[in-house]
DSSP file (Angstrom, degrees, kcal/mol; ACC not computed):
  #  RESIDUE AA STRUCTURE BP1 BP2  ACC     N-H-->O    O-->H-N    N-H-->O    O-->H-N    TCO  KAPPA ALPHA  PHI   PSI    X-CA   Y-CA   Z-CA
    1    1 A M              0   0    0      0, 0.0     2,-0.6     0, 0.0   129,-0.0   0.000 360.0 360.0 360.0 131.7  -15.4   18.8    5.4
    2    2 A T        -     0   0    0     94,-0.0     2,-0.1     2,-0.0    93,-0.1  -0.876 360.0-128.7 -97.1 124.8  -12.8   16.6    3.6
    3    3 A I        -     0   0    0     -2,-0.6   128,-0.0    91,-0.3    93,-0.0  -0.451  13.4-159.4 -76.5 148.4   -9.3   17.7    4.5
    4    4 A R        +     0   0    0     -2,-0.1     2,-0.3     2,-0.0    -1,-0.1   0.573  68.0  65.3-102.7 -13.5   -6.9   18.4    1.6
    5    5 A Y  S    S-     0   0    0    158,-0.0     2,-0.7   160,-0.0   160,-0.1  -0.841  76.0-127.1-117.4 151.6   -3.6   18.1    3.3
    6    6 A W        -     0   0    0     -2,-0.3     2,-0.7   158,-0.3   158,-0.4  -0.855  14.7-143.6-101.9 117.2   -1.9   15.1    4.9
    7    7 A A        -     0   0    0     -2,-0.7   156,-0.2   156,-0.1   154,-0.0  -0.698  24.4-141.4 -76.6 116.8   -0.8   15.6    8.5
    8    8 A R  B     -A  162   0A   0    154,-3.4   154,-1.3    -2,-0.7     3,-0.1  -0.700   8.5-149.6 -89.1 125.5    2.4   13.5    8.7
    9    9 A P        -     0   0    0      0, 0.0     2,-0.3     0, 0.0    33,-0.2  -0.314  46.7 -71.2 -77.1 172.7    3.2   11.5   11.8
   10   10 A I        -     0   0    0     31,-2.3     5,-0.1     1,-0.1    34,-0.0  -0.521  66.6-104.5 -62.9 129.7    6.8   10.9   12.8
   11   11 A E     >  -     0   0    0     -2,-0.3     4,-2.3     1,-0.1     3,-0.3  -0.221  22.0-116.8 -64.7 150.2    8.1    8.4   10.2
   12   12 A E  H  > S+     0   0    0      1,-0.2     4,-2.4     2,-0.2     5,-0.2   0.847 112.7  54.9 -56.3 -43.1    8.5    4.8   11.2
   13   13 A A  H  > S+     0   0    0      1,-0.2     4,-1.5     2,-0.2    -1,-0.2   0.939 111.2  45.5 -58.6 -48.7   12.3    4.8   10.7
   14   14 A A  H  > S+     0   0    0     -3,-0.3     4,-2.7     1,-0.2    -2,-0.2   0.876 109.6  55.8 -63.4 -40.1   12.7    7.7   13.1
   15   15 A L  H  X S+     0   0    0     -4,-2.3     4,-2.1     1,-0.2    -1,-0.2   0.895 103.7  53.8 -58.4 -41.6   10.3    6.1   15.6
   16   16 A K  H  < S+     0   0    0     -4,-2.4     4,-0.2     1,-0.2    -1,-0.2   0.897 112.1  44.6 -59.8 -39.6   12.5    3.0   15.7
   17   17 A E  H >X S+     0   0    0     -4,-1.5     4,-3.0     1,-0.2     3,-1.6   0.925 112.2  51.6 -69.8 -43.7   15.5    5.2   16.6
   18   18 A L  H 3< S+     0   0    0     -4,-2.7    -2,-0.2     1,-0.3    -1,-0.2   0.791 101.2  61.9 -64.7 -28.3   13.6    7.3   19.1
   19   19 A R  T 3< S+     0   0    0     -4,-2.1    -1,-0.3    -5,-0.2    -2,-0.2   0.579 116.9  31.5 -75.8  -6.8   12.3    4.1   20.9
   20   20 A V  T <4 S-     0   0    0     -3,-1.6     8,-1.9     1,-0.3     2,-0.4   0.740 139.9  -5.1-107.0 -56.5   16.0    3.3   21.6
   21   21 A R  B  < S-E   27   0B   0     -4,-3.0    -1,-0.3     6,-0.3     6,-0.2  -0.994  72.4-132.8-145.5 132.2   17.7    6.7   22.0
   22   22 A D    >   -     0   0    0      4,-3.3     3,-2.4    -2,-0.4    36,-0.2  -0.210  37.1 -91.5 -84.6 178.1   16.1   10.1   21.4
   23   23 A D  T 3  S+     0   0    0     34,-2.4    35,-0.1     1,-0.3    -1,-0.1   0.550 126.8  56.5 -68.7  -7.7   17.5   13.1   19.3
   24   24 A A  T 3  S-     0   0    0     33,-0.3    -1,-0.3     2,-0.2    34,-0.1   0.360 121.4-107.8 -98.1   1.1   19.1   14.5   22.5
   25   25 A G  S <  S+     0   0    0     -3,-2.4     2,-0.3     1,-0.3    -2,-0.1   0.539  74.1 136.2  86.3   8.4   21.0   11.2   23.0
   26   26 A R        -     0   0    0      1,-0.1    -4,-3.3    31,-0.1    -1,-0.3  -0.666  59.7-106.2 -92.0 148.4   19.0   10.0   26.0
   27   27 A E  B     -E   21   0B   0     -2,-0.3     2,-0.3    -6,-0.2    -6,-0.3  -0.367  39.2-107.7 -66.2 144.9   17.7    6.4   26.4
   28   28 A C        -     0   0    0     -8,-1.9    -1,-0.1    -9,-0.1    28,-0.1  -0.585  31.2-164.5 -75.1 136.9   14.0    5.9   25.8
   29   29 A V        -     0   0    0     26,-0.3    26,-0.4    -2,-0.3    24,-0.1  -0.819   8.1-160.4-127.7  89.8   12.1    5.3   29.1
   30   30 A P        +     0   0    0      0, 0.0     2,-0.3     0, 0.0    24,-0.2  -0.249  13.7 174.7 -68.4 154.7    8.6    3.9   28.5
   31   31 A Y  E     -F   53   0C   0     22,-2.6    22,-2.7    20,-0.1     2,-0.5  -0.974  38.0 -95.9-153.8 161.5    5.9    4.0   31.1
   32   32 A A  E     -F   52   0C   0     -2,-0.3     2,-0.7    20,-0.2    20,-0.2  -0.741  40.2-124.7 -84.6 124.8    2.2    3.2   31.5
   33   33 A D        -     0   0    0     18,-3.2    17,-4.5    -2,-0.5    18,-0.3  -0.564  23.8-168.7 -76.5 111.9    0.1    6.3   30.9
   34   34 A G  S    S+     0   0    0     -2,-0.7    -1,-0.2    15,-0.2    15,-0.1   0.734  80.5  23.3 -75.9 -23.2   -2.0    6.7   34.1
   35   35 A E  S    S-     0   0    0     13,-0.1    14,-0.4    14,-0.1    -1,-0.1   0.741  91.9-141.7-113.8 -31.0   -4.4    9.4   32.8
   36   36 A G        +     0   0    0     12,-0.3    12,-0.2    15,-0.1    -2,-0.1  -0.137  63.0  99.6  82.5 169.7   -4.5    9.3   29.0
   37   37 A G        +     0   0    0     10,-2.6    11,-0.1     1,-0.3    -1,-0.0   0.400  41.8 144.0  95.1  -1.0   -4.6   12.3   26.8
   38   38 A A        -     0   0    0      1,-0.1     9,-1.9     8,-0.1     2,-1.1  -0.539  58.5-116.7 -69.9 132.0   -1.0   12.6   25.9
   39   39 A P  E     -G   46   0C   0      0, 0.0    43,-0.7     0, 0.0     2,-0.4  -0.581  31.0-151.7 -74.7  99.2   -0.7   13.8   22.2
   40   40 A L  E  >> -Gh  45  82C   0      5,-2.2     4,-0.9    -2,-1.1     5,-0.8  -0.566  12.6-165.5 -75.5 124.7    1.0   10.9   20.4
   41   41 A R  T  45S+     0   0    0     41,-2.9   -31,-2.3    -2,-0.4    42,-0.2   0.472  82.8  64.1 -92.4  -2.5    3.0   12.0   17.4
   42   42 A C  T  45S+     0   0    0     40,-0.3    -1,-0.2   -33,-0.2    41,-0.1   0.828 123.7  13.2 -83.5 -35.4    3.4    8.4   16.1
   43   43 A C  T  45S-     0   0    0     47,-0.2    49,-0.4     2,-0.2    -2,-0.2   0.337  99.1-123.3-124.9   1.2   -0.4    7.9   15.4
   44   44 A L  T  <5S+     0   0    0     -4,-0.9    55,-0.2     1,-0.2    -3,-0.2   0.898  74.5 101.3  57.9  47.6   -1.6   11.5   15.7
   45   45 A R  E   <S-G   40   0C   0     -5,-0.8    -5,-2.2    53,-0.1    -2,-0.2  -0.968  78.6 -90.4-149.4 160.9   -4.2   10.8   18.5
   46   46 A P  E     -G   39   0C   0      0, 0.0     2,-0.1     0, 0.0    -8,-0.1  -0.445  48.8-109.3 -70.7 150.4   -4.4   11.2   22.3
   47   47 A S        -     0   0    0     -9,-1.9   -10,-2.6    -2,-0.1     2,-0.3  -0.362  25.8-127.9 -73.5 158.6   -3.2    8.3   24.4
   48   48 A A    >   -     0   0    0    -12,-0.2     3,-1.9   -11,-0.1   -12,-0.3  -0.790  37.2 -87.9-101.1 152.5   -5.6    6.2   26.3
   49   49 A A  T 3  S+     0   0    0    -14,-0.4   -15,-0.2    -2,-0.3     3,-0.1  -0.337 114.2  24.2 -57.0 135.9   -5.1    5.4   30.0
   50   50 A G  T 3  S+     0   0    0    -17,-4.5    -1,-0.2     1,-0.3   -16,-0.1   0.207  87.2 132.4  92.4 -15.3   -2.9    2.4   30.5
   51   51 A E    <   -     0   0    0     -3,-1.9   -18,-3.2   -18,-0.3     2,-0.6  -0.384  62.3-117.4 -68.9 148.6   -1.1    2.6   27.2
   52   52 A R  E     +F   32   0C   0    -20,-0.2    33,-2.3    -3,-0.1    34,-0.5  -0.780  50.8 157.4 -87.6 120.8    2.7    2.3   27.2
   53   53 A I  E     -FI  31  84C   0    -22,-2.7   -22,-2.6    -2,-0.6     2,-0.3  -0.782  27.8-146.1-133.2 174.9    4.1    5.5   25.9
   54   54 A A  E     - I   0  83C   0     29,-2.4    29,-2.4    -2,-0.3     2,-0.6  -0.992  12.3-136.9-145.9 146.4    7.4    7.5   26.2
   55   55 A L  E     + I   0  82C   0    -26,-0.4     2,-0.3    -2,-0.3   -26,-0.3  -0.939  39.1 169.1-103.4 117.5    8.3   11.2   26.2
   56   56 A V  E     - I   0  81C   0     25,-2.8    25,-2.7    -2,-0.6     2,-0.5  -0.846  38.6-107.4-128.5 160.7   11.3   11.7   24.0
   57   57 A S  E     - I   0  80C   0     -2,-0.3   -34,-2.4    23,-0.2     2,-0.4  -0.791  40.1-172.9 -88.1 131.9   13.2   14.6   22.5
   58   58 A Y  E     - I   0  79C   0     21,-3.2    21,-2.1    -2,-0.5   101,-0.1  -0.989  23.7-154.4-132.6 136.2   12.6   14.9   18.8
   59   59 A A    >>  -     0   0    0     -2,-0.4     3,-1.0    19,-0.3     4,-0.6  -0.868  13.8-167.2-104.8  95.4   14.2   17.2   16.1
   60   60 A P  T 34 S+     0   0    0      0, 0.0     4,-0.4     0, 0.0    -1,-0.1   0.721  82.3  44.2 -65.5 -23.1   11.5   17.5   13.4
   61   61 A L  T 3> S+     0   0    0     16,-0.4     4,-2.7    14,-0.2     5,-0.2   0.718  92.4  84.8 -87.5 -18.3   13.6   19.0   10.7
   62   62 A R  H <> S+     0   0    0     -3,-1.0     4,-2.1    15,-0.2     5,-0.1   0.893  94.4  36.0 -56.6 -55.6   16.6   16.7   11.1
   63   63 A R  H  X S+     0   0    0     -4,-0.6     4,-2.1     2,-0.2    -1,-0.2   0.883 117.2  52.8 -72.5 -36.3   15.7   13.7    9.0
   64   64 A W  H  > S+     0   0    0     -4,-0.4     4,-1.8     1,-0.2     6,-0.3   0.915 110.1  49.6 -60.7 -42.4   13.9   15.8    6.3
   65   65 A A  H  X>S+     0   0    0     -4,-2.7     4,-2.0     1,-0.2     5,-0.7   0.903 109.7  50.4 -68.0 -38.9   17.0   17.9    6.0
   66   66 A A  H  <5S+     0   0    0     -4,-2.1    -1,-0.2    -5,-0.2    -2,-0.2   0.894 113.2  46.5 -64.8 -37.6   19.3   14.9    5.6
   67   67 A A  H  <5S+     0   0    0     -4,-2.1    -1,-0.2     1,-0.2    -2,-0.2   0.788 122.0  35.0 -76.1 -26.7   17.0   13.4    2.9
   68   68 A T  H  <5S-     0   0    0     -4,-1.8    -2,-0.2    -5,-0.2    -1,-0.2   0.574 105.3-115.7-103.7 -11.2   16.7   16.7    1.0
   69   69 A G  T  <5 +     0   0    0     -4,-2.0    -3,-0.2     1,-0.3    -4,-0.1   0.502  63.1 150.4  86.9   3.6   20.1   18.2    1.5
   70   70 A A      < -     0   0    0     -5,-0.7    -1,-0.3    -6,-0.3    44,-0.2  -0.279  38.1-150.6 -66.7 156.6   18.7   21.2    3.4
   71   71 A E        +     0   0    0     43,-0.9     4,-0.1     1,-0.1    43,-0.1  -0.745  18.1 175.0-131.4  84.1   20.9   22.8    6.1
   72   72 A P    >   -     0   0    0      0, 0.0     3,-2.4     0, 0.0    45,-0.1   0.662  16.4-176.0 -66.4 -17.0   18.6   24.2    8.8
   73   73 A G  G >  S+     0   0    0      1,-0.3     3,-1.7     2,-0.2    42,-0.0  -0.361  73.3   2.7  59.3-127.8   21.5   25.3   11.0
   74   74 A A  G 3  S+     0   0    0      1,-0.3    -1,-0.3    -2,-0.1    42,-0.0   0.658 123.1  73.7 -67.0 -16.6   20.1   26.6   14.2
   75   75 A Y  G <   +     0   0    0     -3,-2.4     2,-2.5     1,-0.2    -1,-0.3   0.549  68.1  96.8 -74.1  -4.5   16.5   25.8   13.1
   76   76 A D    <   +     0   0    0     -3,-1.7    -1,-0.2    -4,-0.1     2,-0.1  -0.419  62.5 163.6 -81.5  67.8   17.3   22.2   13.7
   77   77 A E        -     0   0    0     -2,-2.5   -16,-0.4     1,-0.0     2,-0.3  -0.423  25.5-150.7 -84.3 161.2   15.7   22.5   17.1
   78   78 A Q        +     0   0    0    -19,-0.2   -19,-0.3    -2,-0.1   -21,-0.1  -0.955  19.7 160.7-130.9 153.3   14.5   19.6   19.3
   79   79 A G  E     - I   0  58C   0    -21,-2.1   -21,-3.2    -2,-0.3     2,-0.2  -0.963  41.6 -65.2-160.9 174.6   11.8   19.3   21.8
   80   80 A P  E     + I   0  57C   0      0, 0.0     2,-0.3     0, 0.0    79,-0.3  -0.441  46.6 167.2 -74.5 135.9    9.6   16.8   23.7
   81   81 A V  E     - I   0  56C   0    -25,-2.7   -25,-2.8    -2,-0.2     2,-0.4  -0.994  30.1-125.1-140.8 148.8    7.0   14.6   22.0
   82   82 A F  E     +hI  40  55C   0    -43,-0.7   -41,-2.9    -2,-0.3   -40,-0.3  -0.777  32.2 170.7 -93.2 140.0    5.0   11.6   23.2
   83   83 A I  E     - I   0  54C   0    -29,-2.4   -29,-2.4    -2,-0.4     2,-0.1  -0.942  41.3 -93.4-139.3 158.8    5.2    8.4   21.2
   84   84 A H  E     - I   0  53C   0     -2,-0.3   -31,-0.3   -31,-0.2     4,-0.1  -0.500  32.5-130.1 -66.8 144.5    3.9    4.8   21.8
   85   85 A A  S    S+     0   0    0    -33,-2.3     2,-0.3    -2,-0.1   -32,-0.2   0.776  92.2  30.7 -69.0 -25.0    6.7    2.6   23.4
   86   86 A E  S    S-     0   0    0    -34,-0.5    -2,-0.1     1,-0.1   -70,-0.0  -0.815 110.9 -67.2-126.8 167.5    6.1    0.0   20.7
   87   87 A D        -     0   0    0     -2,-0.3    -2,-0.1     1,-0.1    -1,-0.1  -0.301  43.7-179.3 -55.3 133.1    4.9    0.1   17.1
   88   88 A C        -     0   0    0     -4,-0.1    -1,-0.1   -46,-0.1    -3,-0.0   0.449  44.9-111.7-118.1  -4.9    1.3    1.2   16.8
   89   89 A G        -     0   0    0    -77,-0.0    -2,-0.1     3,-0.0   -46,-0.0   0.412  54.1-103.2  87.0  -1.8    0.7    1.1   13.1
   90   90 A G  S    S-     0   0    0    -79,-0.0   -47,-0.2   -78,-0.0   -48,-0.1  -0.289  71.0  -9.3  84.5-170.2    0.5    4.8   12.6
   91   91 A P        -     0   0    0      0, 0.0   -47,-0.1     0, 0.0     3,-0.1  -0.312  45.8-170.8 -66.2 143.0   -2.6    7.0   12.1
   92   92 A A        +     0   0    0    -49,-0.4     2,-0.4     1,-0.1   -48,-0.1   0.632  68.6  55.6-102.2 -20.7   -5.9    5.3   11.5
   93   93 A D        +     0   0    0    -49,-0.1    -1,-0.1     1,-0.1     3,-0.1  -0.949  40.3 169.8-124.7 131.3   -8.0    8.4   10.6
   94   94 A R        +     0   0    0     -2,-0.4   -91,-0.3     1,-0.1    -1,-0.1   0.016  58.3  99.9-120.9  25.3   -7.5   11.0    8.0
   95   95 A E  S    S+     0   0    0    -93,-0.1     2,-0.3     1,-0.1   -92,-0.2   0.596  88.8  18.3 -88.1 -11.9  -10.9   12.7    8.3
   96   96 A A  S    S-     0   0    0     -3,-0.1    -1,-0.1   -94,-0.1    -3,-0.1  -0.962  88.8 -90.0-152.1 163.1   -9.7   15.6   10.5
   97   97 A Y    >   -     0   0    0     -2,-0.3     3,-1.2     1,-0.1    33,-0.1  -0.627  55.0-105.7 -77.9 135.4   -6.6   17.4   11.5
   98   98 A P  T 3  S+     0   0    0      0, 0.0   -53,-0.1     0, 0.0     3,-0.1  -0.288  96.2   5.6 -62.9 144.8   -5.0   15.8   14.6
   99   99 A F  T 3  S+     0   0    0    -55,-0.2     2,-0.8     1,-0.2   -54,-0.1   0.683  87.7 144.1  56.8  23.4   -5.3   17.6   17.9
  100  100 A A    <   +     0   0    0     -3,-1.2     2,-0.4    25,-0.0    -1,-0.2  -0.822  21.2 166.3 -92.7 105.6   -7.6   20.3   16.4
  101  101 A R    >   -     0   0    0     -2,-0.8     3,-1.7    28,-0.1    24,-0.2  -0.945  42.8 -96.4-124.7 145.8  -10.1   21.2   19.0
  102  102 A A  T 3  S+     0   0    0     -2,-0.4    25,-0.2     1,-0.2    24,-0.1  -0.290 106.8  17.2 -54.5 135.1  -12.6   24.1   19.2
  103  103 A G  T 3  S+     0   0    0     23,-1.4    -1,-0.2     1,-0.3     2,-0.2   0.308  97.3 110.7  88.5  -7.3  -11.2   27.0   21.2
  104  104 A V    <   -     0   0    0     -3,-1.7    21,-2.7    22,-0.2     2,-0.4  -0.510  60.0-126.8 -95.6 169.8   -7.5   26.1   21.3
  105  105 A Q  E     +B  124   0A   0     19,-0.2    49,-1.4    -2,-0.2    50,-0.4  -0.904  25.6 175.7-116.4 145.1   -4.6   27.9   19.6
  106  106 A R  E     -BC 123 153A   0     17,-2.2    17,-4.2    -2,-0.4     2,-0.4  -0.874  22.2-130.2-132.4 167.2   -2.0   26.4   17.3
  107  107 A T  E     -BC 122 152A   0     45,-2.2    45,-2.3    -2,-0.3     2,-0.6  -0.934   4.8-151.8-116.8 149.0    0.8   27.8   15.3
  108  108 A A  E     -BC 121 151A   0     13,-2.3    13,-1.4    -2,-0.4     2,-0.5  -0.931  18.5-167.5-116.3 101.1    1.6   27.2   11.6
  109  109 A R  E     -BC 120 150A   0     41,-2.9    41,-2.7    -2,-0.6     2,-0.3  -0.809   8.5-147.0 -99.4 124.3    5.3   27.6   11.2
  110  110 A R  E     -BC 119 149A   0      9,-2.9     8,-2.4    -2,-0.5     9,-0.9  -0.680  12.5-168.2 -94.2 141.2    6.5   27.8    7.6
  111  111 A Y  E     -BC 117 148A   0     37,-2.5    36,-2.9    -2,-0.3    37,-1.6  -0.976  10.7-141.4-126.2 141.1    9.9   26.4    6.3
  112  112 A G  E >   - C   0 146A   0      4,-2.4     3,-2.2    -2,-0.4    34,-0.2  -0.373  41.9 -86.7 -90.0 177.9   11.7   26.9    3.1
  113  113 A A  T 3  S+     0   0    0     32,-0.6    33,-0.1     1,-0.3    -1,-0.0   0.726 127.8  56.6 -60.4 -24.8   13.7   24.3    1.1
  114  114 A R  T 3  S-     0   0    0    -44,-0.2   -43,-0.9     2,-0.1    -1,-0.3   0.566 118.5-110.8 -82.7  -7.5   16.9   25.2    3.1
  115  115 A G  S <  S+     0   0    0     -3,-2.2     2,-0.3     1,-0.3    -2,-0.1   0.609  73.8 134.9  89.4  12.3   15.1   24.4    6.4
  116  116 A H        -     0   0    0      1,-0.1    -4,-2.4   -40,-0.0    -1,-0.3  -0.700  63.6-102.3 -94.5 148.1   14.9   28.0    7.5
  117  117 A I  E     -B  111   0A   0     -2,-0.3    -6,-0.3    -6,-0.2     3,-0.1  -0.503  31.4-175.9 -69.2 131.7   11.7   29.5    9.0
  118  118 A L  E     -     0   0A   0     -8,-2.4     2,-0.3     1,-0.4    -7,-0.2   0.451  56.9 -73.8-103.5  -5.4    9.9   31.7    6.6
  119  119 A G  E     -B  110   0A   0     -9,-0.9    -9,-2.9     2,-0.0    -1,-0.4  -0.900  48.3-153.7 141.7-172.0    7.2   32.9    9.0
  120  120 A G  E     -B  109   0A   0     -2,-0.3     2,-0.3   -11,-0.3   -11,-0.2  -0.975   8.7-123.0 176.7 177.3    4.2   31.6   10.6
  121  121 A R  E     -B  108   0A   0    -13,-1.4   -13,-2.3    -2,-0.3     2,-0.5  -0.993  16.8-127.4-140.8 143.8    0.9   32.4   12.2
  122  122 A V  E     -B  107   0A   0     -2,-0.3     2,-0.5   -15,-0.2   -15,-0.3  -0.837  32.8-152.7 -86.4 132.2   -0.9   31.9   15.5
  123  123 A L  E     -B  106   0A   0    -17,-4.2   -17,-2.2    -2,-0.5     2,-0.8  -0.930  14.3-157.0-113.5 122.3   -4.2   30.2   14.8
  124  124 A D  E     -B  105   0A   0     -2,-0.5   -19,-0.2   -19,-0.2   -20,-0.1  -0.861  12.6-158.0 -90.6 110.2   -7.2   30.6   17.0
  125  125 A L    >   +     0   0    0    -21,-2.7     3,-1.1    -2,-0.8     7,-0.3   0.665  26.1 169.9 -73.9 -14.3   -9.2   27.4   16.0
  126  126 A G  T 3   -     0   0    0    -22,-0.3   -23,-1.4     1,-0.2   -22,-0.2  -0.031  64.6 -32.3  52.9-140.0  -12.5   28.8   17.2
  127  127 A D  T 3  S+     0   0    0    -25,-0.2    -1,-0.2     1,-0.2   -25,-0.1   0.426 138.8  53.7 -93.3  -2.4  -15.5   26.8   16.3
  128  128 A D    <>  +     0   0    0     -3,-1.1     4,-2.7     1,-0.1     5,-0.2  -0.499  61.4 164.4-132.2  63.6  -14.1   25.5   13.0
  129  129 A P  H  > S+     0   0    0      0, 0.0     4,-2.4     0, 0.0     5,-0.2   0.891  77.8  44.5 -53.4 -48.3  -10.7   23.9   13.8
  130  130 A D  H  > S+     0   0    0      1,-0.2     4,-2.6     2,-0.2     5,-0.1   0.900 114.2  49.7 -65.7 -38.8  -10.3   22.0   10.6
  131  131 A G  H  > S+     0   0    0      2,-0.2     4,-2.5     1,-0.2    -1,-0.2   0.895 110.3  50.5 -64.0 -41.8  -11.3   24.9    8.5
  132  132 A V  H  X S+     0   0    0     -4,-2.7     4,-2.2    -7,-0.3    -2,-0.2   0.935 114.3  43.8 -61.2 -47.1   -8.9   27.3   10.3
  133  133 A I  H  X S+     0   0    0     -4,-2.4     4,-2.6    -5,-0.2     5,-0.2   0.937 112.8  52.4 -65.7 -44.6   -6.0   24.9    9.8
  134  134 A E  H  X S+     0   0    0     -4,-2.6     4,-2.7    -5,-0.2    -2,-0.2   0.932 110.6  47.1 -56.7 -49.6   -7.0   24.2    6.2
  135  135 A R  H  X S+     0   0    0     -4,-2.5     4,-2.7     1,-0.2    -1,-0.2   0.887 111.1  52.4 -61.8 -40.3   -7.1   28.0    5.4
  136  136 A A  H  X S+     0   0    0     -4,-2.2     4,-2.5     2,-0.2    -1,-0.2   0.898 111.0  46.8 -62.7 -39.9   -3.7   28.5    7.1
  137  137 A L  H  X S+     0   0    0     -4,-2.6     4,-2.9     2,-0.2    -2,-0.2   0.902 110.7  52.2 -70.2 -38.8   -2.1   25.7    5.1
  138  138 A D  H  X S+     0   0    0     -4,-2.7     4,-1.0    -5,-0.2    -2,-0.2   0.951 112.3  46.4 -56.1 -47.6   -3.6   27.1    1.8
  139  139 A E  H  X S+     0   0    0     -4,-2.7     4,-0.5     1,-0.2     3,-0.5   0.917 112.8  49.4 -62.2 -42.8   -2.2   30.5    2.7
  140  140 A A  H >< S+     0   0    0     -4,-2.5     3,-1.5     1,-0.2     6,-0.3   0.953 113.3  45.4 -61.7 -48.6    1.2   29.0    3.6
  141  141 A F  H 3< S+     0   0    0     -4,-2.9    -1,-0.2     1,-0.3    -2,-0.2   0.559  94.3  76.1 -78.4  -5.7    1.4   26.9    0.3
  142  142 A D  H 3< S+     0   0    0     -4,-1.0    -1,-0.3    -3,-0.5    -2,-0.2   0.743  83.2  79.3 -69.2 -22.5    0.3   29.9   -1.8
  143  143 A D  S X< S-     0   0    0     -3,-1.5     3,-1.9    -4,-0.5    -1,-0.0  -0.778  77.9-152.2 -82.7 110.8    3.9   31.0   -1.2
  144  144 A P  T 3  S+     0   0    0      0, 0.0    -1,-0.1     0, 0.0    -3,-0.1   0.684  91.6  64.8 -61.9 -15.4    6.1   29.0   -3.6
  145  145 A E  T 3  S+     0   0    0    -33,-0.1   -32,-0.6   -27,-0.0     2,-0.5   0.685  79.4  98.0 -79.4 -18.2    9.0   29.3   -1.3
  146  146 A V  E <   +C  112   0A   0     -3,-1.9   -34,-0.3    -6,-0.3     3,-0.1  -0.596  42.1 172.5 -77.2 122.0    7.3   27.3    1.5
  147  147 A A  E     -     0   0A   0    -36,-2.9    18,-2.4    -2,-0.5     2,-0.3   0.786  65.3  -6.3 -95.4 -37.7    8.4   23.6    1.4
  148  148 A L  E     -CD 111 164A   0    -37,-1.6   -37,-2.5    16,-0.2     2,-0.4  -0.977  57.8-139.9-156.1 163.6    6.7   22.4    4.6
  149  149 A V  E     -CD 110 163A   0     14,-2.8    14,-2.6    -2,-0.3     2,-0.5  -0.993   8.9-149.7-130.9 135.9    4.7   23.6    7.6
  150  150 A H  E     -CD 109 162A   0    -41,-2.7   -41,-2.9    -2,-0.4     2,-0.5  -0.929   9.8-150.8-103.7 125.9    4.9   22.5   11.2
  151  151 A V  E     +CD 108 161A   0     10,-2.8     9,-2.7    -2,-0.5    10,-1.5  -0.855  27.5 173.3 -94.6 128.5    1.7   22.7   13.3
  152  152 A R  E     -CD 107 159A   0    -45,-2.3   -45,-2.2    -2,-0.5     2,-0.3  -0.875  39.8 -94.0-133.7 161.7    2.5   23.3   16.9
  153  153 A A  E  >  -C  106   0A   0      5,-2.5     4,-1.7    -2,-0.3   -47,-0.2  -0.625  30.4-146.8 -72.1 132.9    0.9   24.0   20.2
  154  154 A A  T  4 S+     0   0    0    -49,-1.4    -1,-0.2    -2,-0.3   -48,-0.1   0.889  91.3  59.5 -70.1 -36.7    0.8   27.8   20.7
  155  155 A E  T  4 S+     0   0    0    -50,-0.4    -1,-0.2     1,-0.2   -49,-0.1   0.932 129.4   4.4 -59.6 -51.3    1.2   27.5   24.5
  156  156 A F  T  4 S-     0   0    0      2,-0.1    -1,-0.2     0, 0.0    -2,-0.2   0.452  94.2-117.1-117.0  -1.9    4.5   25.7   24.6
  157  157 A G     <  +     0   0    0     -4,-1.7    -3,-0.1     1,-0.2     3,-0.1   0.578  52.5 168.1  77.3   9.2    5.5   25.4   21.0
  158  158 A C        -     0   0    0     -6,-0.1    -5,-2.5     1,-0.1     2,-0.3  -0.309  39.5-113.2 -60.7 136.9    5.4   21.6   21.0
  159  159 A F  E     + D   0 152A   0    -79,-0.3    -7,-0.2    -7,-0.2    -1,-0.1  -0.519  37.8 172.2 -69.9 130.1    5.5   20.0   17.6
  160  160 A H  E     -     0   0A   0     -9,-2.7     2,-0.3     1,-0.4    -8,-0.2   0.790  57.5 -36.8-102.7 -55.6    2.3   18.3   16.6
  161  161 A Y  E     - D   0 151A   0    -10,-1.5   -10,-2.8  -152,-0.1    -1,-0.4  -0.985  49.8-115.1-165.0 169.7    2.8   17.3   13.0
  162  162 A E  E     -AD   8 150A   0   -154,-1.3  -154,-3.4    -2,-0.3     2,-0.4  -0.851  15.4-164.4-111.2 144.9    4.3   18.2    9.6
  163  163 A V  E     - D   0 149A   0    -14,-2.6   -14,-2.8    -2,-0.3     2,-0.2  -0.996  13.8-156.3-127.8 126.7    2.5   19.0    6.4
  164  164 A R  E     - D   0 148A   0   -158,-0.4  -158,-0.3    -2,-0.4   -16,-0.2  -0.659  36.4 -77.7-101.1 159.4    4.6   19.0    3.2
  165  165 A R              0   0    0    -18,-2.4    -1,-0.1    -2,-0.2   -18,-0.1  -0.256 360.0 360.0 -51.7 132.4    3.9   20.8   -0.1
  166  166 A P              0   0    0      0, 0.0    -1,-0.2     0, 0.0    -2,-0.0   0.514 360.0 360.0 -67.2 360.0    1.2   18.9   -1.9
């Protein structure tokens, strides 16, 4: 299957800021990942054991809203994300949706041009993770009011990546 939507990592300008001070105002504290498997939002892949990473607070709507004039108000939430401690060059693979594994659940949260939530769906990725995500994005973007979708972990609501209207 060839995917039709681009999963957007955290943009490089935002990563540079987050590697100094996160969106909650805390200093970045890098560490060597002892186990691997942390979902890196800079390159959209799991970390490898020994890589230098950081857990930072990130507000996924904030910079998009500033660039578009949107005013998300209370929807300008922030939460924890893992990033590489240094520049990693971003994603290398666009052949599949990141962090999509058989049997897990994700949410596809829809946002309008003002930055307000328009709805969302819990996705059971089953045996066809990319297909389930693709169909959810098709459904979301069938609504002309949807400007972007955030794909998140269902268990904790953690932001995985953003998809903007094609």
